[in-house]
DRENDO-1510 file (C-alpha; in Angstrom, 1 decimal, always signed):
<recs>
REC; n; res; u; v; w
REC; 1; GLN; +0.0; +0.0; +0.0 .
REC; 2; VAL; +1.3; +3.5; -0.9 .
REC; 3; GLN; -0.1; +6.7; +0.5 .
REC; 4; LEU; +0.6; +9.9; -1.4 .
REC; 5; VAL; +0.3; +13.4; +0.0 .
REC; 6; GLU; +0.6; +16.4; -2.2 .
REC; 7; SER; +1.5; +19.9; -1.1 .
REC; 8; GLY; +2.7; +23.2; -2.5 .
REC; 9; GLY; -0.4; +24.4; -4.4 .
REC; 10; GLY; -1.8; +27.9; -4.1 .
REC; 11; LEU; -2.8; +31.1; -5.8 .
REC; 12; VAL; -0.3; +32.7; -8.2 .
REC; 13; GLN; -0.3; +35.3; -10.8 .
REC; 14; ALA; +0.2; +34.5; -14.5 .
REC; 15; GLY; +3.9; +34.2; -15.2 .
REC; 16; GLY; +4.7; +33.0; -11.7 .
REC; 17; SER; +6.0; +29.8; -10.3 .
REC; 18; LEU; +5.1; +27.1; -7.8 .
REC; 19; ARG; +6.8; +23.9; -6.7 .
REC; 20; LEU; +4.5; +20.9; -5.9 .
REC; 21; SER; +5.7; +18.1; -3.7 .
REC; 22; CYS; +4.3; +14.6; -3.2 .
REC; 23; ALA; +5.4; +12.6; -0.3 .
REC; 24; ALA; +5.0; +8.8; -0.4 .
REC; 25; SER; +4.7; +6.3; +2.4 .
REC; 26; GLY; +6.0; +2.8; +2.3 .
REC; 27; ARG; +9.1; +1.1; +1.0 .
REC; 28; THR; +8.2; +0.7; -2.7 .
REC; 29; PHE; +8.5; +4.3; -3.8 .
REC; 30; SER; +11.9; +3.8; -5.5 .
REC; 31; SER; +10.6; +0.9; -7.6 .
REC; 32; ARG; +7.7; +2.8; -9.1 .
REC; 33; GLY; +7.3; +5.2; -11.9 .
REC; 34; MET; +5.6; +8.4; -10.8 .
REC; 35; ALA; +3.5; +11.0; -12.5 .
REC; 36; TRP; +1.5; +14.2; -12.0 .
REC; 37; PHE; -2.0; +14.5; -13.5 .
REC; 38; ARG; -4.3; +17.5; -13.4 .
REC; 39; GLN; -8.0; +18.2; -13.6 .
REC; 40; ALA; -9.4; +21.5; -14.5 .
REC; 41; PRO; -13.0; +22.5; -13.7 .
REC; 42; GLY; -15.4; +20.8; -16.1 .
REC; 43; LYS; -12.6; +18.8; -17.8 .
REC; 44; GLU; -11.3; +15.3; -17.6 .
REC; 45; ARG; -8.2; +14.5; -15.7 .
REC; 46; GLU; -5.1; +14.6; -17.9 .
REC; 47; PHE; -1.5; +13.6; -17.7 .
REC; 48; ALA; +1.0; +16.4; -17.1 .
REC; 49; ALA; +4.4; +14.8; -16.4 .
REC; 50; GLY; +6.0; +11.5; -15.5 .
REC; 51; ILE; +9.3; +10.1; -14.4 .
REC; 52; ASN; +10.7; +6.6; -14.1 .
REC; 53; ARG; +11.8; +5.0; -10.9 .
REC; 54; ASN; +15.5; +6.0; -11.4 .
REC; 55; GLY; +14.7; +9.7; -12.2 .
REC; 56; GLY; +15.1; +9.2; -15.9 .
REC; 57; ASN; +12.6; +9.3; -18.8 .
REC; 58; PRO; +11.0; +12.6; -17.8 .
REC; 59; ASN; +8.1; +13.1; -20.1 .
REC; 60; TYR; +5.6; +15.8; -20.5 .
REC; 61; ALA; +2.3; +16.7; -22.0 .
REC; 62; ASP; +2.7; +19.2; -24.9 .
REC; 63; SER; +0.8; +21.8; -23.0 .
REC; 64; VAL; +3.4; +22.0; -20.2 .
REC; 65; LYS; +6.6; +21.0; -22.0 .
REC; 66; GLY; +9.3; +23.6; -21.5 .
REC; 67; ARG; +7.5; +25.1; -18.5 .
REC; 68; PHE; +7.2; +22.3; -16.0 .
REC; 69; THR; +9.9; +20.0; -14.6 .
REC; 70; ILE; +9.4; +16.7; -12.8 .
REC; 71; SER; +12.0; +15.3; -10.5 .
REC; 72; ARG; +12.2; +12.9; -7.6 .
REC; 73; ASP; +14.3; +12.2; -4.5 .
REC; 74; ASN; +14.2; +8.5; -3.7 .
REC; 75; ALA; +16.0; +9.0; -0.4 .
REC; 76; LYS; +13.1; +11.3; +0.7 .
REC; 77; ASN; +10.3; +9.3; -1.0 .
REC; 78; THR; +9.2; +12.5; -2.7 .
REC; 79; VAL; +8.4; +13.5; -6.3 .
REC; 80; TYR; +8.3; +17.1; -7.3 .
REC; 81; LEU; +6.8; +19.2; -10.0 .
REC; 82; GLN; +8.3; +22.6; -10.7 .
REC; 83; LEU; +5.7; +24.9; -12.4 .
REC; 84; ASN; +7.1; +27.9; -14.2 .
REC; 85; SER; +5.6; +30.5; -16.5 .
REC; 86; LEU; +2.2; +29.6; -15.3 .
REC; 87; LYS; -0.8; +30.5; -17.3 .
REC; 88; PRO; -4.5; +30.8; -16.3 .
REC; 89; GLU; -5.2; +27.6; -18.2 .
REC; 90; ASP; -2.9; +25.7; -15.8 .
REC; 91; THR; -5.5; +26.2; -13.1 .
REC; 92; ALA; -6.5; +22.7; -11.9 .
REC; 93; VAL; -6.3; +20.3; -9.1 .
REC; 94; TYR; -2.9; +18.5; -9.4 .
REC; 95; TYR; -2.7; +14.9; -8.4 .
REC; 96; CYS; +0.3; +12.7; -7.8 .
REC; 97; ALA; +0.1; +9.1; -8.9 .
REC; 98; ALA; +2.3; +6.0; -8.4 .
REC; 99; GLY; +2.6; +3.3; -11.1 .
REC; 100; ARG; +2.9; -0.4; -10.9 .
REC; 101; GLN; +5.9; -1.7; -8.9 .
REC; 102; TYR; +8.8; -2.6; -11.2 .
REC; 103; TYR; +6.8; -2.2; -14.4 .
REC; 104; SER; +5.9; +1.5; -14.6 .
REC; 105; ASP; +8.2; +4.1; -16.2 .
REC; 106; GLY; +6.1; +7.2; -15.7 .
REC; 107; SER; +4.6; +7.2; -19.1 .
REC; 108; TYR; +1.3; +8.8; -19.8 .
REC; 109; ASN; -0.3; +5.4; -20.6 .
REC; 110; ASP; +1.0; +3.5; -17.6 .
REC; 111; ARG; -1.4; +2.1; -15.1 .
REC; 112; TYR; -1.4; +4.1; -12.0 .
REC; 113; ASP; -2.4; +2.2; -8.8 .
REC; 114; TYR; -2.2; +4.9; -6.2 .
REC; 115; TRP; -3.4; +8.5; -6.1 .
REC; 116; GLY; -3.0; +11.4; -3.8 .
REC; 117; GLN; -5.9; +13.7; -2.7 .
REC; 118; GLY; -4.8; +16.5; -4.9 .
REC; 119; THR; -3.6; +20.1; -4.4 .
REC; 120; GLN; -5.2; +23.1; -6.0 .
REC; 121; VAL; -3.3; +25.4; -8.3 .
REC; 122; THR; -5.0; +28.6; -9.3 .
REC; 123; VAL; -3.4; +31.0; -11.7 .
REC; 124; SER; -4.9; +34.5; -12.0 .
REC; 125; SER; -4.6; +36.6; -15.1 .
</recs>
């Protein structure tokens, strides 16, 4: 069982930055690909960024590429998402997700078994 707790969301002006964190419980964090998804009001949840269990293969949705950076610290059981050059359309609840142990590489089409409760990011224009 993996529990994920996100933090770092908030209200920011367009062009600003935020750093989201996701702390994981348990001993299997370092063997799982991780990802961030987001869900805007009235829209379906979408993949934003993912990373494999070794910190490689960072991959991004086209809408965030060049502005967001995903990273992880396996010693701290934490995955991060740095959000730069934020736009109003980035407003969403951001969720952390953990993929299947040993099989996931943080890709958008992986199966994600565990989810956090989400953290709200609001970007004002």
